[in-house]
LUMMIDREN-191555 format. One record per residue (C-alpha): residue in three letters; x, y, z. Coordinates in steps of 0.25 Angstrom, whole numbers, plus 5000, padded with zeros to 4 digits. Layout:
BEGIN
ALAXYZ/...
END
This chain:
BEGIN
MET452252194915/THR453652184923/ARG454852194915/GLU455752064915/LEU457052094923/PHE458452044921/ILE459852014928/LYS460252144922/ASP458952214929/VAL459352154944/MET460852134941/ALA461852224950/LYS463452254949/PRO464152144952/VAL464952154966/THR466352084965/ILE467452024972/ALA468751974968/LYS469251824970/SER470451894977/ALA469851984986/LYS469751975001/VAL468451925007/THR468352045015/GLU468352115004/ALA467352044998/LEU466552065011/ASP466652205011/ARG466252214997/MET464952135000/LEU464652225013/ASP464852345004/GLU464052334993/GLY462952245001/ILE463052124992/ASP463351974994/PRO464051894988/LEU465151964979/ILE465551904965/ALA466951864966/LEU467851874954/HIS469151824949/ASN469751914940/THR468451954933/SER467751824934/VAL466651784943/ALA467151674952/GLY466051684962/THR465451754973/VAL465851764988/SER464751814997/ARG464651845012/GLN464451715017/ALA465651655010/ILE466551755018/ALA465851745030/GLU466051595029/LYS467651605027/LEU467751715037/GLY467251625047/SER467951485044/LYS469051455054/GLN470051425042/ASN470151555039/SER470251625054/ASN471751635053/LEU471451725041/THR471051875040/PRO469851915032/SER470651985024/ALA471451865019/LEU470251795013/HIS470051804999/VAL468751804991/ALA469151694982/SER469051594996/VAL467551624997/VAL467051634983/ASP465751554979/GLU466051514965/ASP464651474963/PHE463951574957/THR462851594944/SER462751704935/ILE461651774925/TYR461551854914/PRO460952014915/ASP459751984904/GLN459351864911/SER458151874918/ILE458151894933/ASN457151774933/VAL458451684934/LEU459051764948/VAL458051674957/PRO458551554956/LEU459951614956/LEU459851694969/GLN459151574976/ARG460451514975/TYR461551624973/LYS461651764980/LEU462251814968/VAL462051794952/VAL463051854943/VAL462751934931/TYR463751914919/ASP463651964904/SER463551894892/ASP465151894891/HIS465251834906/LYS465651964912/LEU465051994926/ILE464052114927/GLY463352094938/GLN462652024949/VAL461251984955/GLY460851964969/ALA459551934976/GLY459452084981/ASP459652124965/LEU458552044961/LEU457652074974/ARG457952234969/LYS457152204956/VAL456252094959/LYS455552064974/PRO454651944978/ASP453251974982/GLY452451954996/THR452851965009/ALA454251915019/ASP453251785022/GLY453351735008/VAL454951775005/MET455651735020/GLU456351605021/ASP456851555035/ALA457651605045/VAL458751575053/THR458951625067/ILE460151615076/GLU460451665089/ALA461251785093/ASP462251735103/GLU462451605093/ARG464051615089/VAL464351655075/VAL465051525072/HIS463951445074/LEU463251555064/ARG464351525053/ARG464151375055/HIS462651385052/MET462851485041/MET463851385035/ASP463151255037/ASP461651295033/ASN462151395024/ILE461251505031/THR461651645028/ARG460851735038/PHE460051715053/VAL459251785060/VAL459851805073/THR458851785086/GLU459051845101/ASN458151795111/GLY457051755101/LYS457251885092/MET457951925079/THR459152005083/GLY460052015069/ILE460351935057/VAL461551855055/THR462151835040/GLU463251795032/THR463551935031/ASP463751945047/VAL464651815047/ALA465551885037/ILE465752015043/ALA465751955056/MET466951855053/ARG467751955044/LYS467752045058/PHE468051935067/ARG469151875058/GLU469852025057/ALA469652045071/VAL470151915077/THR471351845074/GLY471451705071/LYS471751625084/HIS470651695091/GLN469551665081/ASP469051555084/HIS468751585098/ARG468251715096/ILE467251695085/ARG466551595094/ASN466151705102/LEU465551775090/LEU463951765091/VAL462951795080/LYS462351915087/ASP464051975086/ILE463651975070/MET462251975066/SER461652095060/SER460652165068/PRO459452225069/ILE458752135060/ILE457852175049/SER456552085048/THR455352095042/ASP453852035043/ARG453251935036/THR452152025029/ALA453352115024/LYS453352135010/VAL454352065001/THR454752194994/ASP454952285007/ILE455852165011/VAL456752164999/ASP456852314999/MET457352325014/MET458352205011/LEU458852264999/LYS458852415006/LYS459552345018/ASN460452255009/ILE460252145019/SER459751995013/SER458751965023/ILE457651985031/PRO457051925043/VAL455651895043/ALA454851915058/GLU453451895062/LYS453151965076/GLY454551955079/ARG454851805077/LEU455651775064/ILE455151695053/GLY455851705040/MET456951775033/VAL456751845018/THR458151825011/ARG458551894999/ARG458551744994/SER457251704999/LEU456751834991/VAL457351804978/ASN456851654980/ALA455351714981/LEU455451784968/
END
């Protein structure tokens, strides 16, 4: 008989950032720790979370073009909508929570922060059965020569966090909110305010995408896909059939399949 698992069996140590910290510090910590989002603290209390997506949107906004990335603070990108659980609860409560939130805060009985749980933490302990064909979701593509300003607009208007990049009908890379956040930070640090509007319009998706792309096929075992995602610390893998993109396996689609 399989042992029942509780939140304390899957939770990780909380990774936090002060609301008063700079957004560049938050982004560096997320990249160093391989995590998204971070828990934002006001003194010792949880104020919300800060994500790579929120930082990408902030750094890409024209309203902030006259400010350097180091002048922006975490408080300006905190999402105060978060949820919490307790260590002795069953992991069965996690699935519906992780379908809505990237991260769940764990409190002890005294309402003290003691941990966090993301999709990766759950998937290390529990994996769906079957093959990629049964857990993939629709994939969205964008052309390599598309402008980054248009990419950002698609991300914000359609709430899309990742695109498979194509060129001449072939998959050449993937671009996510992480790539945008990193690119916007570098751009804002390198280009002065009065030149930004013109220069940013010349920035193309192929200039910021992650490449080469890692893909799988529809018959791949889900357990192998999860292991690859956790080992390489990636949140999604495109699914291809005879070189043609047919879908995407994401951490969220895997959680949905549990």
